[in-house]
C-alpha positions in Angstrom: 0.2 0.0 -0.1 1.5 3.4 -0.9 0.3 6.5 0.5 0.8 10.3 -0.6 3.4 12.8 1.4 2.5 16.0 0.8 5.2 17.5 2.6 7.8 16.8 -0.4 6.5 19.1 -3.9 7.5 20.9 -6.9 6.4 24.0 -6.1 4.1 25.7 -9.5 6.2 26.8 -12.0 9.0 24.0 -11.4 12.1 26.3 -10.0 11.9 25.0 -6.2 10.9 22.1 -4.5 9.3 21.5 -0.8 10.8 18.9 1.0 9.0 18.0 4.4 7.6 20.9 4.3 10.7 22.7 4.1 11.5 25.0 1.2 14.4 24.0 -1.1 15.4 27.3 -3.3 16.8 26.6 -6.6 19.4 28.6 -5.8 20.6 26.2 -3.3 24.1 25.6 -3.5 26.2 21.9 -4.5 28.3 21.0 -1.7 31.5 20.6 -2.7 33.7 18.6 -3.7 35.7 16.4 -1.4 39.2 15.3 -2.5 40.6 12.4 -2.3 42.9 11.3 0.6 45.9 9.1 0.6 45.4 5.7 1.2 48.7 4.0 -0.3 50.8 4.4 3.5 53.8 1.8 3.6 55.9 1.3 6.6 57.7 3.8 6.9 55.8 6.8 5.6 54.9 7.9 8.9 58.0 8.1 11.0 57.9 10.8 12.7 55.0 12.6 14.5 54.9 15.3 12.4 53.9 13.2 9.8 51.7 11.2 11.7 49.7 14.5 12.6 49.2 15.9 9.3 47.7 13.1 8.2 45.4 12.9 11.1 44.7 16.2 10.1 44.3 15.7 6.5 41.8 12.8 7.3 39.9 15.1 9.8 39.7 18.2 7.3 37.8 15.6 4.9 35.3 13.7 7.6 34.5 17.3 8.1 33.8 18.4 4.9 31.2 14.9 4.9 29.8 16.0 7.9 29.5 19.5 6.4 28.1 18.0 3.2 25.5 15.9 4.0 23.7 18.3 6.8 23.6 21.5 5.0 20.9 23.1 2.6 18.0 24.5 4.3 17.8 22.2 6.8 17.3 19.1 4.8 19.9 16.5 4.0 21.2 13.5 4.9 21.7 14.2 8.6 19.8 16.5 11.1 22.9 20.0 11.4 21.7 19.7 15.0 
């Protein structure tokens, strides 16, 4: 059995969407591309504390970018922003 969800629809004119009752204007910004991280570390690549910290900071920056990308957009994303 299917049901109609009146909270999700395209506004008349086709430029805006309403999702879950929240207006998503056509000017909504797309999330920026998240750069791929190095995944081919081998023994000795992270031989100093500074190299380890730099690698962890790169990973944390990417994780934060992913969180931002999935929570942005008029409060409608994969996850709630709050």
